[in-house]
C-alpha positions as CSV (number, residue, x, y, z in Angstrom):
1,M,0.0,0.0,0.0
2,M,1.3,3.4,-0.9
3,S,1.9,6.0,1.7
4,Y,0.3,9.5,1.6
5,E,3.7,11.0,0.6
6,E,4.1,8.7,-2.3
7,I,0.6,9.3,-3.6
8,R,1.1,13.1,-3.2
9,S,4.4,13.0,-5.1
10,A,2.9,10.9,-7.9
11,A,-0.1,13.1,-8.2
12,G,2.1,16.2,-8.3
13,S,4.3,14.7,-11.0
14,Y,1.3,13.5,-13.1
15,G,-0.5,16.8,-12.6
16,L,2.5,18.7,-13.9
17,I,2.8,16.5,-16.9
18,Y,-0.9,16.9,-17.6
19,F,-0.8,20.7,-17.4
20,I,2.3,20.9,-19.6
21,L,0.6,18.8,-22.2
22,M,-2.6,20.9,-22.0
23,F,-0.5,24.1,-22.4
24,I,1.2,22.7,-25.5
25,G,-2.2,21.7,-26.9
26,V,-3.6,25.2,-26.4
27,L,-0.5,26.8,-28.0
28,I,-0.8,24.5,-31.0
29,Y,-4.5,25.3,-31.3
30,A,-3.9,29.1,-31.0
31,L,-1.0,29.2,-33.4
32,W,-2.4,26.7,-36.0
33,P,-2.5,28.5,-39.4
34,G,-6.1,27.4,-40.1
35,N,-7.4,29.2,-37.1
36,R,-6.0,32.6,-38.0
37,K,-9.1,33.9,-39.8
38,K,-11.4,32.8,-36.9
39,F,-9.2,34.7,-34.4
40,D,-8.9,37.7,-36.6
41,D,-12.7,37.9,-37.0
42,A,-13.1,37.6,-33.2
43,A,-10.6,40.3,-32.6
44,R,-12.7,42.7,-34.8
45,I,-16.0,42.2,-32.9
46,P,-15.5,45.1,-30.5
47,L,-14.8,47.5,-33.4
48,E,-18.0,46.6,-35.3
49,E,-21.1,48.9,-35.2
50,D,-24.3,47.4,-34.0
């Protein structure tokens, strides 16, 4: 049976890996060339007249 310290350490390590992978995924999505028009259109929304 694992002790509390071992579980906490493993959870911290797996959590760090999870968040790094999520961050890389978000970066890839945001910088993907096919998404440029969608983000440019969204950036112009505040400047449009109603």
